[in-house]
N, C-alpha and C positions, 0 to 999 in steps of 0.2 A: 433871283436864281437860288436854288437850294444848294447848300454845301453840306458836307458831312465831315466827320472827324478825320483829319489827315492821317493820324497815327495808325489807322486801321489798314492802310495800304503800305506795302513795302516797295520802295523804288530800288532798282529799276523794275518796271512792270514786266519786262520781257521774261522775268522769273516765272510769271504766270502763263506764258505762252504754251507750255506743255499741258497745263491744266485745262486750258480753254479750247482744246481740240482744234476745230477748223476755223475758228474766228480769227479775223485779222485784228491785230492789236497795235495801237498807235499811242505814243506818249506825248504830252505837252503839245497838243494840237491847237493852233490858233483858231479862235472862234471865227475869224475872218474867212477861214477856209471851209467851214462847215455850216455857215449860216448865210442867209440872203442879205442880212444887214451889212455883213463884211467888216464888222468892228468887234472890239472886245479883247479880253485877255486870252487865256488858254484853258482848254479842257485837259485836266491831268491825264485822263485815260479815255480813249475812244475804242470801242470794240465794233467790228463790222461783221455782218453775217446775214443769213436768210431767216426765214420763219422758223426753221428747225433749231436755230441757236438762241432764240429769244429767251426761252426758259432757263437755259444755261447761263446767259448773261444776267438775268434777274437774280438767279440763285447766287451767282458770284458777288453781285452788289450787296445782297442781303448778308451773305457770309462775312463780308468786309465792313458791314454797317455803313454803307454809302448809299446815297440816293441813286436811283436809276432813272435816266432820262432817255426816251426813245427819240430818234431823229429820223425824219423822212428826208425832205429836201432842205430842212433847216429854216423854213420861213416862220416858224413859231418860237424861235429861240433868239434871245438877246443876251449875250454874255457881258458881264461887267469886265472891268480892266484887270482884275486879279486872276487868280487860278481857281477853277472850280474842281472840287474833289469828287463830284458826282461821277458815276460811271455812265458815260454816254454810249448809246448803241445805235449805229447807223444801219437801218434795215434796208437790205437790198432785195426787194421783191418787185415784181412788175406783173401787170396783167389787168385787162379790162374784160369783163364778161357781162352779159345782159340777158334778161328774160322778159319776154313780152307777156302781158296779162291783159288781153282784150286791147283796149286803146292805151293802156299804161305800159311803161317800161321800167323795170328795176335794173339799175346798173350797179355792179359790184366791182370795186376798184381796189387793187392791192395798195398797201400803205406806201410803197416806194414809187408809185406812179406820179408823174408830173401833171399838175392841173391842166396845163395847156394841151397835153396829150389826151386827157379825158374829154375836154371840150371838143377838140378836133374829131375824136372818135364819135362823139354824140352827133355832131353836125354832119359828119360823113354818112352816118346811118339814119339821118332824118329825125333824131331825137331832139325835141325842143322843150323849153320850159323848166329848166333846172330850178 
C-alpha cells in the first residue's frame, strides 16, 4: 500500500470540507468497512462522490502531496494494520449500457457497479461469453 508524507495534511480534515464542495469526507475509516477483505488498519482520509468530483479529489491529493487511490467496491484493496495517508476516493456511480454490433455486444459499465449486477444484466439480456 502506498503511503505519503503525513505532514502535508492538517488534522482534523473537516477543515477541508468547505474546500471540497459536495464530496463526503470521512476521517480514520477502518479498512474493514471499505474493503471486501474486511481487515486492516485505517484510511486517514476517505472522500466520496460521483464522476464530477474525481478531478477535484485528485487535485486535492496532489496539492497535499499524497497518493490518490480510487475505490469501487473495495475488492482490489488490502490495507495494512497501520494508518494510510493516501487520499482514498469512493466512486459512487452506477449504470450498465450496451451496444450490439452484429453478433457481438459491447457492455459499458460504470466504475461503481457491482460485478454480480453486471453478470445478472448480461444473463437477463442473453449475453454470454465474457
